[in-house]
Legacy VTK file of the C-alpha trace (Angstrom):
# vtk DataFile Version 3.0
C-alpha trace
ASCII
DATASET POLYDATA
POINTS 682 float
93.207 118.069 22.422
93.087 114.377 23.441
93.023 111.898 20.565
93.260 108.145 20.048
95.309 105.961 17.702
92.503 105.925 15.133
92.752 109.734 14.959
96.471 109.765 14.058
97.910 110.107 10.561
101.661 109.698 10.056
103.114 110.908 6.769
106.592 111.622 5.418
107.235 114.041 2.568
109.841 112.524 0.241
111.086 113.244 -3.253
113.643 115.196 -5.247
115.308 118.288 -3.803
113.489 121.376 -5.055
110.099 119.677 -5.415
108.735 121.808 -2.564
108.427 119.421 0.380
109.353 121.934 3.077
106.995 124.613 1.751
104.247 122.016 1.418
104.576 121.158 5.109
104.605 124.879 5.887
101.418 125.448 3.855
99.631 122.614 5.671
100.686 123.981 9.066
99.447 127.459 8.147
96.168 126.248 6.616
95.375 124.148 9.700
96.146 126.985 12.097
99.165 125.256 13.686
101.226 128.364 12.845
100.038 131.944 12.369
101.561 132.463 8.935
103.523 130.502 6.376
107.277 130.890 6.689
109.760 131.613 3.915
112.792 129.641 2.779
114.575 132.814 1.683
114.098 134.424 5.098
114.873 131.207 6.960
111.571 131.221 8.838
110.143 127.790 8.017
109.319 125.364 10.816
111.240 122.438 9.340
114.434 124.073 8.020
115.630 125.543 11.313
119.268 124.482 11.208
121.691 127.316 10.246
123.185 125.188 7.473
119.719 124.511 6.026
118.916 128.219 6.092
122.143 129.021 4.266
121.686 126.351 1.578
117.892 126.805 1.260
117.510 123.015 1.310
116.654 120.395 3.940
119.648 118.456 5.254
117.897 116.359 7.881
114.455 114.952 8.639
112.313 117.370 10.666
109.148 116.479 12.582
106.110 118.714 12.910
102.340 118.294 12.996
98.886 119.798 13.235
95.440 118.966 14.542
92.231 119.390 12.582
88.712 118.002 12.921
89.752 115.976 15.949
92.622 114.305 14.078
96.370 114.542 14.651
98.618 114.611 11.567
102.327 113.983 12.206
104.505 115.102 9.307
108.173 114.407 8.609
109.907 116.649 6.097
112.888 114.814 4.596
115.935 115.860 2.536
115.719 115.448 -1.214
119.418 115.256 -1.989
120.715 111.704 -2.589
123.612 112.568 -0.255
121.184 112.523 2.684
119.247 109.444 1.635
120.039 107.672 4.907
118.191 110.285 6.947
115.197 110.016 4.629
115.013 106.229 4.840
115.160 106.446 8.641
112.125 108.730 8.672
110.078 106.324 6.584
110.356 103.794 9.431
107.975 105.971 11.477
105.037 106.443 9.092
102.234 104.577 7.347
102.136 106.845 4.298
104.910 108.150 2.056
103.834 111.373 0.344
106.013 111.560 -2.760
106.236 115.196 -3.873
106.765 115.807 -7.591
107.389 119.157 -9.244
104.877 120.061 -11.969
107.809 121.688 -13.761
110.487 118.965 -13.564
108.262 115.898 -13.393
109.529 112.458 -12.388
113.154 112.698 -11.207
115.697 110.155 -9.931
114.753 110.543 -6.257
111.093 110.131 -7.217
111.900 106.656 -8.496
114.001 105.769 -5.462
111.376 106.875 -2.968
108.512 105.168 -4.786
110.502 101.935 -4.963
111.586 102.021 -1.333
108.114 102.851 -0.016
106.645 100.005 -2.063
109.268 97.522 -0.862
108.654 98.578 2.748
104.884 98.103 2.429
104.013 101.780 2.919
100.940 103.354 1.415
101.906 105.910 -1.219
100.358 109.249 -2.149
101.798 111.427 -4.917
101.472 115.211 -4.624
102.174 117.237 -7.763
103.320 120.644 -6.516
103.888 123.999 -8.275
100.869 123.636 -10.566
100.576 127.447 -10.847
104.104 127.889 -12.198
104.464 129.353 -15.680
106.595 126.370 -16.645
104.146 123.831 -15.165
103.205 120.955 -17.457
100.699 119.187 -15.270
99.106 116.968 -17.909
102.482 115.730 -19.158
103.684 115.116 -15.599
100.561 113.085 -14.805
101.266 110.897 -17.818
104.965 110.607 -16.824
103.892 109.391 -13.383
101.538 106.796 -14.819
104.138 105.588 -17.318
106.795 105.297 -14.604
104.703 103.782 -11.797
101.712 102.153 -13.432
98.079 102.829 -14.269
97.132 102.448 -10.600
98.289 106.063 -10.151
95.024 108.006 -10.353
94.187 111.672 -9.593
91.898 112.533 -6.674
91.673 116.077 -8.009
92.638 117.947 -11.149
93.993 121.465 -11.735
91.686 124.150 -13.121
92.000 127.782 -14.287
95.623 127.186 -15.360
96.626 126.010 -11.914
94.735 128.681 -9.974
92.337 126.106 -8.505
91.745 122.365 -8.186
88.577 120.368 -8.789
87.721 117.436 -6.517
87.330 114.119 -8.328
86.550 111.892 -5.346
84.189 113.435 -2.798
82.164 115.789 -5.048
82.806 115.288 -8.742
80.172 117.700 -10.074
81.321 118.552 -13.556
83.396 121.682 -12.946
85.776 122.425 -15.829
89.384 121.267 -15.448
92.582 122.078 -17.324
92.557 118.598 -18.894
90.444 115.452 -18.734
87.327 115.793 -16.550
86.359 115.298 -12.927
83.677 112.766 -13.901
86.119 110.619 -15.881
88.675 110.716 -13.062
85.952 109.826 -10.517
84.901 106.816 -12.563
88.512 105.630 -12.873
88.992 105.799 -9.096
85.795 103.878 -8.355
86.608 101.254 -10.990
90.018 100.777 -9.381
88.846 100.712 -5.757
85.879 98.351 -6.122
88.181 95.705 -7.603
89.375 94.868 -4.064
85.811 94.401 -2.701
83.620 91.834 -4.484
80.369 92.882 -2.772
80.914 96.528 -3.608
81.829 95.615 -7.160
78.567 93.710 -7.485
76.573 96.727 -6.295
78.427 98.963 -8.691
78.463 96.774 -11.806
75.380 94.610 -11.552
72.921 96.888 -9.785
74.296 100.181 -11.075
74.157 101.778 -7.644
75.987 105.036 -6.964
78.881 104.445 -4.548
79.321 107.062 -1.817
82.726 108.150 -0.447
81.761 106.569 2.889
81.194 103.192 1.213
84.520 103.544 -0.564
86.549 104.266 2.579
87.414 100.710 3.659
88.122 99.359 0.152
90.084 102.556 -0.543
92.318 101.798 2.460
92.667 98.188 1.324
93.638 99.301 -2.185
96.324 101.542 -0.680
97.705 98.747 1.504
97.781 96.261 -1.371
99.440 98.753 -3.745
96.354 98.586 -5.947
95.946 102.373 -5.874
98.373 105.297 -5.699
96.335 108.519 -5.399
97.588 111.750 -6.960
96.780 115.235 -5.660
97.590 118.553 -7.311
98.485 121.696 -5.384
100.686 124.749 -5.035
102.430 125.163 -1.710
103.381 128.707 -2.735
99.855 130.049 -3.269
97.901 127.543 -1.184
95.928 126.154 -4.130
94.812 122.606 -3.331
96.077 122.725 0.265
92.604 122.573 1.916
91.746 119.669 -0.367
95.000 117.895 0.537
94.188 118.238 4.239
90.817 116.562 3.625
92.538 113.716 1.776
94.976 113.208 4.646
92.252 113.289 7.297
89.677 111.148 5.506
91.675 108.804 3.255
95.214 108.389 4.644
95.438 105.277 6.851
95.716 105.534 10.622
98.271 103.321 12.442
95.732 100.499 12.723
94.865 100.630 9.010
98.360 100.697 7.472
100.408 97.612 6.798
101.922 96.354 10.075
105.580 97.250 10.668
108.049 94.421 9.911
109.065 93.537 13.474
111.234 90.460 13.976
112.319 88.467 17.010
115.773 86.929 17.005
118.740 87.464 14.730
119.852 86.283 11.311
118.116 83.344 9.595
116.481 82.339 12.876
114.560 85.632 13.137
110.780 85.242 12.978
108.111 87.809 12.158
106.151 88.974 15.207
102.855 90.818 15.409
102.815 94.278 16.968
99.316 95.501 17.780
98.549 99.263 18.021
96.689 98.662 21.291
97.338 101.285 24.012
96.683 98.722 26.780
99.391 96.220 25.744
103.114 96.162 26.528
105.045 99.122 25.147
106.983 98.655 21.909
108.549 101.770 20.366
111.269 102.257 17.755
113.969 104.957 17.795
114.253 106.136 14.190
116.281 109.305 14.694
118.910 110.594 17.104
120.235 114.139 17.333
123.114 115.280 19.528
123.336 118.983 20.305
126.324 120.405 22.220
123.933 122.381 24.450
120.755 120.276 24.597
122.480 116.888 24.595
121.206 113.673 23.007
117.597 113.592 21.818
116.072 110.235 20.892
113.035 110.444 18.587
110.797 107.383 18.478
107.520 106.084 17.108
105.209 104.207 19.467
103.908 101.004 17.846
102.210 99.348 20.817
101.220 100.313 24.353
101.240 103.727 26.029
104.413 105.560 27.004
103.914 107.871 29.967
106.221 110.488 31.429
107.961 108.906 34.405
107.752 105.386 32.968
110.671 102.975 32.946
111.616 101.307 29.664
114.259 98.862 28.516
116.496 99.709 25.553
116.882 96.615 23.410
118.075 93.650 25.455
119.436 95.722 28.347
118.614 94.432 31.814
118.616 97.856 33.451
115.717 100.185 32.542
115.877 103.882 31.702
113.462 106.467 33.076
111.431 108.675 30.744
111.610 111.880 32.780
110.243 114.119 30.015
108.261 113.325 26.881
108.053 115.792 23.994
106.186 116.319 20.742
108.305 118.132 18.169
107.304 121.154 16.126
110.488 121.775 14.188
113.016 123.025 16.732
110.363 123.522 19.448
109.739 120.841 22.083
106.210 120.588 23.480
105.979 118.510 26.655
103.186 115.920 26.712
102.073 113.530 29.473
101.857 110.390 27.328
102.162 108.879 23.862
99.755 106.318 22.394
100.366 103.925 19.469
101.069 105.996 16.387
102.533 108.952 18.265
105.950 110.332 17.377
107.746 111.695 20.426
111.201 112.495 21.769
113.057 111.955 25.029
116.147 113.981 25.996
119.450 113.220 27.686
119.402 109.407 27.704
122.811 108.186 26.596
121.655 104.590 26.116
119.381 105.526 23.202
120.692 104.899 19.728
119.347 104.688 16.200
117.240 101.583 15.542
116.837 100.811 19.258
113.570 99.205 20.380
112.067 100.501 23.635
109.830 98.203 25.655
108.562 97.782 29.220
108.653 93.994 29.508
111.330 91.371 28.973
108.744 89.487 26.902
109.790 91.824 24.095
113.538 91.229 24.398
115.258 90.587 21.039
112.532 92.474 19.111
113.754 94.671 16.272
112.528 96.139 13.015
113.654 94.484 9.807
116.898 96.186 8.824
116.872 98.909 6.211
119.336 98.494 3.358
121.187 101.803 3.507
123.496 102.836 0.670
127.097 102.328 1.823
129.138 105.523 2.262
131.883 105.332 -0.354
133.162 108.897 -0.811
135.793 109.681 1.787
138.075 112.442 2.963
141.079 112.042 5.232
140.900 114.427 8.184
143.045 115.535 11.081
142.666 118.225 13.719
144.107 121.578 12.662
145.370 122.298 16.165
147.446 119.903 18.204
145.686 118.715 21.331
142.217 118.667 19.737
142.325 115.012 18.699
139.931 114.007 21.481
137.539 116.791 20.533
137.654 115.607 16.914
136.989 112.023 17.967
133.939 113.071 19.993
132.478 115.100 17.115
132.922 112.160 14.722
131.270 109.816 17.202
128.257 112.126 17.413
127.869 112.386 13.647
128.038 108.613 13.238
125.322 108.280 15.903
123.078 110.733 14.029
123.440 109.405 10.483
123.570 105.695 9.502
125.268 106.657 6.236
128.294 108.208 7.920
131.298 105.997 8.556
134.656 106.722 10.146
137.591 104.395 9.498
140.982 104.499 11.143
143.504 103.236 8.616
146.371 102.220 10.854
148.679 101.251 7.998
148.305 104.700 6.442
147.973 106.450 9.847
144.889 108.367 8.716
141.330 108.879 9.849
138.865 108.839 6.962
135.356 110.264 7.097
133.038 108.576 4.596
129.721 109.886 3.279
127.362 109.472 0.349
128.617 112.389 -1.694
130.515 115.644 -1.863
127.711 117.702 -0.320
127.293 115.172 2.492
130.986 115.512 3.372
130.997 119.306 3.093
128.015 119.603 5.419
129.642 117.329 8.008
132.962 119.180 7.892
131.195 122.508 8.285
129.138 121.089 11.155
132.325 119.979 12.931
133.594 123.542 12.830
130.380 125.440 13.578
128.607 123.079 15.964
131.474 121.280 17.699
134.225 123.879 17.394
136.791 121.610 15.725
138.751 122.920 12.755
140.132 120.148 10.541
142.559 119.766 7.686
141.520 117.493 4.844
143.257 115.532 2.129
142.245 112.873 -0.391
142.054 109.496 1.341
144.028 106.476 0.412
142.005 104.096 -1.733
140.809 101.109 0.380
142.694 98.494 -1.593
142.688 94.887 -0.411
145.049 91.953 -0.807
144.251 88.334 -1.585
145.869 85.215 -3.041
145.327 83.287 -6.249
146.582 79.772 -5.472
147.213 77.406 -2.529
150.560 77.461 -0.764
152.228 76.416 2.478
154.228 78.304 5.078
156.450 77.376 7.981
158.276 79.307 10.678
160.147 78.364 13.818
160.307 81.116 16.423
163.156 80.559 18.858
164.508 83.158 21.222
166.905 82.709 24.136
167.993 85.669 26.231
168.877 84.035 29.536
166.403 82.206 31.699
163.229 80.898 30.099
163.185 81.432 26.325
160.532 81.488 23.614
159.776 78.614 21.273
157.002 77.918 18.815
156.920 76.252 15.405
153.995 76.424 12.976
153.167 74.735 9.676
150.152 76.063 7.796
148.595 76.127 4.361
146.608 78.874 2.659
144.069 78.712 -0.133
141.947 81.322 -1.882
138.218 81.650 -1.219
135.568 83.042 -3.573
135.498 86.840 -3.744
133.621 88.325 -0.823
133.946 85.252 1.419
136.140 86.955 4.013
138.471 84.837 6.155
138.423 81.313 7.579
140.755 79.832 10.159
140.898 76.039 10.462
142.597 73.984 13.183
143.806 70.749 11.536
146.462 69.929 14.139
146.368 66.324 15.344
148.243 64.517 18.091
148.893 67.635 20.167
151.784 68.893 17.998
150.574 72.348 18.981
148.719 72.269 22.320
145.152 73.543 22.097
145.840 76.529 24.331
148.286 77.918 21.737
145.996 77.637 18.674
144.310 81.005 19.455
147.787 82.555 19.596
148.541 81.238 16.103
145.252 82.710 14.880
146.092 86.016 16.543
149.362 86.199 14.615
147.566 85.369 11.369
144.955 88.059 12.015
147.675 90.651 12.540
148.775 90.023 8.960
145.163 90.184 7.785
144.954 93.751 9.119
148.439 94.967 8.213
148.827 93.236 4.838
151.610 91.068 3.523
152.775 92.616 0.253
151.414 96.170 0.022
150.066 97.092 3.462
146.359 96.509 2.795
143.866 94.213 4.489
143.839 90.605 3.319
140.564 88.981 2.394
139.082 85.824 0.889
141.676 83.499 2.413
141.398 80.200 4.291
144.263 79.381 6.668
144.654 75.806 7.915
147.195 75.090 10.660
148.154 71.421 10.367
151.399 70.848 12.260
154.006 72.377 14.530
156.200 71.850 17.554
156.249 73.127 21.092
158.571 73.070 24.075
157.422 72.059 27.530
159.161 75.052 29.163
159.835 77.691 26.509
156.559 77.612 24.518
154.496 80.692 25.261
151.635 82.518 23.613
153.915 85.265 22.286
156.084 82.677 20.538
153.153 81.142 18.649
151.812 84.587 17.744
155.145 85.388 16.087
155.437 81.937 14.453
151.896 82.065 13.103
152.405 85.557 11.737
155.652 84.782 9.898
154.485 81.403 8.625
151.431 83.151 7.174
153.553 85.829 5.473
155.773 83.119 3.972
152.765 81.248 2.618
151.206 84.404 1.176
154.331 85.220 -0.816
154.173 81.776 -2.429
150.415 81.912 -3.109
150.343 84.381 -6.000
149.363 87.458 -3.964
147.555 90.250 -5.751
146.173 93.668 -4.818
142.452 94.254 -5.304
140.758 97.595 -5.885
137.151 98.526 -5.084
134.871 98.821 -8.105
131.720 100.872 -7.608
128.397 100.847 -9.382
127.745 104.390 -10.598
124.482 105.909 -11.836
124.990 109.261 -13.518
122.159 111.652 -14.322
123.022 114.158 -17.024
121.366 116.369 -19.643
120.831 114.269 -22.750
123.040 116.651 -24.739
126.018 115.768 -22.522
125.840 111.971 -22.910
128.729 111.813 -25.387
131.063 113.917 -23.245
130.186 111.977 -20.096
130.716 108.542 -21.659
133.948 109.722 -23.278
135.260 110.902 -19.909
134.220 107.617 -18.288
136.206 105.652 -20.847
139.373 107.404 -19.639
138.590 106.168 -16.117
138.576 102.442 -16.938
134.780 102.408 -16.719
132.558 99.649 -18.070
129.287 101.211 -19.160
126.394 98.837 -18.518
123.385 100.826 -19.677
121.769 104.084 -20.733
118.202 105.196 -20.096
116.264 108.197 -21.296
114.600 110.227 -18.556
111.821 112.820 -18.834
112.751 116.448 -19.264
115.607 115.959 -21.711
117.803 114.015 -19.303
119.512 110.649 -19.356
120.907 108.141 -16.891
124.135 106.237 -17.467
125.012 103.132 -15.465
128.623 102.036 -15.224
131.162 100.093 -13.171
134.184 102.224 -12.318
137.260 101.656 -10.115
136.913 103.895 -7.053
140.456 105.172 -7.516
139.345 106.821 -10.761
136.582 108.846 -9.069
138.624 110.973 -6.670
137.961 114.164 -8.653
134.943 112.994 -10.599
132.263 115.233 -9.132
133.987 118.463 -10.136
134.742 117.024 -13.585
131.116 115.951 -14.084
129.855 119.387 -13.058
132.212 120.987 -15.589
131.125 118.667 -18.405
127.391 119.117 -17.766
127.302 122.811 -16.906
126.618 122.057 -13.263
123.585 119.858 -13.979
125.143 116.403 -13.682
124.995 114.262 -10.555
125.831 110.706 -9.623
125.315 108.096 -6.955
127.515 105.129 -6.253
127.684 102.015 -4.138
130.218 99.245 -3.816
129.900 96.511 -6.433
132.922 94.249 -5.927
136.725 94.070 -5.824
138.859 93.427 -8.923
142.631 92.985 -9.379
144.488 96.240 -10.006
146.479 96.638 -13.229
149.951 95.093 -13.057
151.756 98.437 -13.162
149.680 99.814 -10.301
150.319 96.690 -8.216
154.054 97.102 -8.756
153.840 100.714 -7.522
151.883 99.742 -4.417
154.178 96.845 -3.539
157.309 98.964 -4.057
155.924 101.694 -1.789
155.222 99.254 1.068
157.788 99.265 3.853
156.784 96.703 6.477
157.928 97.252 10.007
160.779 94.920 10.840
160.454 92.887 14.015
163.173 91.297 16.032
163.071 87.527 15.803
LINES 1 683
682 0 1 2 3 4 5 6 7 8 9 10 11 12 13 14 15 16 17 18 19 20 21 22 23 24 25 26 27 28 29 30 31 32 33 34 35 36 37 38 39 40 41 42 43 44 45 46 47 48 49 50 51 52 53 54 55 56 57 58 59 60 61 62 63 64 65 66 67 68 69 70 71 72 73 74 75 76 77 78 79 80 81 82 83 84 85 86 87 88 89 90 91 92 93 94 95 96 97 98 99 100 101 102 103 104 105 106 107 108 109 110 111 112 113 114 115 116 117 118 119 120 121 122 123 124 125 126 127 128 129 130 131 132 133 134 135 136 137 138 139 140 141 142 143 144 145 146 147 148 149 150 151 152 153 154 155 156 157 158 159 160 161 162 163 164 165 166 167 168 169 170 171 172 173 174 175 176 177 178 179 180 181 182 183 184 185 186 187 188 189 190 191 192 193 194 195 196 197 198 199 200 201 202 203 204 205 206 207 208 209 210 211 212 213 214 215 216 217 218 219 220 221 222 223 224 225 226 227 228 229 230 231 232 233 234 235 236 237 238 239 240 241 242 243 244 245 246 247 248 249 250 251 252 253 254 255 256 257 258 259 260 261 262 263 264 265 266 267 268 269 270 271 272 273 274 275 276 277 278 279 280 281 282 283 284 285 286 287 288 289 290 291 292 293 294 295 296 297 298 299 300 301 302 303 304 305 306 307 308 309 310 311 312 313 314 315 316 317 318 319 320 321 322 323 324 325 326 327 328 329 330 331 332 333 334 335 336 337 338 339 340 341 342 343 344 345 346 347 348 349 350 351 352 353 354 355 356 357 358 359 360 361 362 363 364 365 366 367 368 369 370 371 372 373 374 375 376 377 378 379 380 381 382 383 384 385 386 387 388 389 390 391 392 393 394 395 396 397 398 399 400 401 402 403 404 405 406 407 408 409 410 411 412 413 414 415 416 417 418 419 420 421 422 423 424 425 426 427 428 429 430 431 432 433 434 435 436 437 438 439 440 441 442 443 444 445 446 447 448 449 450 451 452 453 454 455 456 457 458 459 460 461 462 463 464 465 466 467 468 469 470 471 472 473 474 475 476 477 478 479 480 481 482 483 484 485 486 487 488 489 490 491 492 493 494 495 496 497 498 499 500 501 502 503 504 505 506 507 508 509 510 511 512 513 514 515 516 517 518 519 520 521 522 523 524 525 526 527 528 529 530 531 532 533 534 535 536 537 538 539 540 541 542 543 544 545 546 547 548 549 550 551 552 553 554 555 556 557 558 559 560 561 562 563 564 565 566 567 568 569 570 571 572 573 574 575 576 577 578 579 580 581 582 583 584 585 586 587 588 589 590 591 592 593 594 595 596 597 598 599 600 601 602 603 604 605 606 607 608 609 610 611 612 613 614 615 616 617 618 619 620 621 622 623 624 625 626 627 628 629 630 631 632 633 634 635 636 637 638 639 640 641 642 643 644 645 646 647 648 649 650 651 652 653 654 655 656 657 658 659 660 661 662 663 664 665 666 667 668 669 670 671 672 673 674 675 676 677 678 679 680 681
């Protein structure tokens, strides 16, 4: 069925794992007739959880795209993972929608991921809709959960319907509030609250309502309702049960009639240029203008190849069209254009603003790429998302000799698919480390390497990414002189080092005057210095927060060569470092631990044995608590299993890098003693 941009609704289901996002999408697909019958998680027959790993775990591990058409409208839905370990894939999906549908369990209430998703959607300017699922459960506490939501996110959170008959039905509070009995409160009271909230953004409508006492129809409320959503003045709440279908028809009506279309939502934060010089640019959902589309997801299948999934923001993308990827000068050809229904690909002739589509087998596509058909849109990009840094790592190597290339290719593909996956090659330790957001994240990736890419790996705990720095200024000098017959090597370097504030990185300064070191050899000196930065000077770890100033030296008209100044710069730098009070730094991470309230004492006691500095405790709904602490990363190598043991399997934690601190003196002595630098011939 042909449709226009004004007929499109783009929504992403987000929230805590177990809240029922996947089944909610399934219920909407079945109710709308997009599928014949609702699938089952237990049987592995849902549209969105089609990956074998998802079927085995009974949880979403990646964002899945599906959709349905009803009443001439097209609703694109993205089902996202609820585990914090897969937060990166969820945040990517939110780049493609106008509305974040935050799913909350009527049993568990507001959970940690509920807070994170509400905060992110608000910061990104997305409209928010809360869906309280599982209202027919025996353990459901719908009235308490509604109050929890309003306490956590403000009084602008108002119900559009209310449960009735102990969760066996819902009563509309917006379109037809006619006095039917509800499980708590009343439809009339809820209707009045919504109108009072919505008319506040429209002075004329408020005058009609307050001064003239006129009844306000849903049609009159539509535009101010959309404005209230955009301005974060209203967060609607809907009640339903994805299991039984209660409230699903009503939710479809809310999505079709009240969710914003791509022209009504807040405009996406497109920028032109890089860094502080970047300026905000307007992108208009007009099908006749130049094409601007954003790749928000990439999947790489060993059999299908690379699939780039993008959202069209401006213009019309047609099969056969040629588009530029970012600032590339050579265009790519869109041979095939697909809509996605879970794992199924439905070929379509074109995509208008608001559409979510995919193109296969184009190697140039990558996450966060902007597609466009005119060089007028060169240097356009979406404002960067602040992804949590992957901090939990595992050292890996191929189980079989000769499969190193195969391992490298599989790692490259996983990095391309997930912005929260990182692979580091630690040359000093001769190890490859795979980093993720948590234990489950790593386990899923390791299993995927074996099952999808056919690479068996051995794992071991990674070396802690310590760093080195200095504490005081110092000077270094080295003369490199080598004569082996014929032309020799000569280079002499004087330099000084000084510490920089933590997190400043590295600065190289050329203070040479009078040509003591000819200009063409200064880069060679810097190259030698940078070799030490990578390899370390006292314990084999990267150096940081150092300024190096080269101020004098000598050269020889015949024997001075680049290699001589590389060696002189390197050894002068090492000499200076050893006189500059060198210390080893360790990464300190910011940890947020969620635990049953009864386990707080045991958790804090265990943290104290890990050199933790506890910075706060908060009480959460449902008899849980959250502990915030700063902990050295080295103390968290086995923490997940310990936390699970302490809390009976109910504890979890997230972490991100806070800063680097000096290691204890005894630990520094161990690290320095264990370092055996490679000797070089002078």
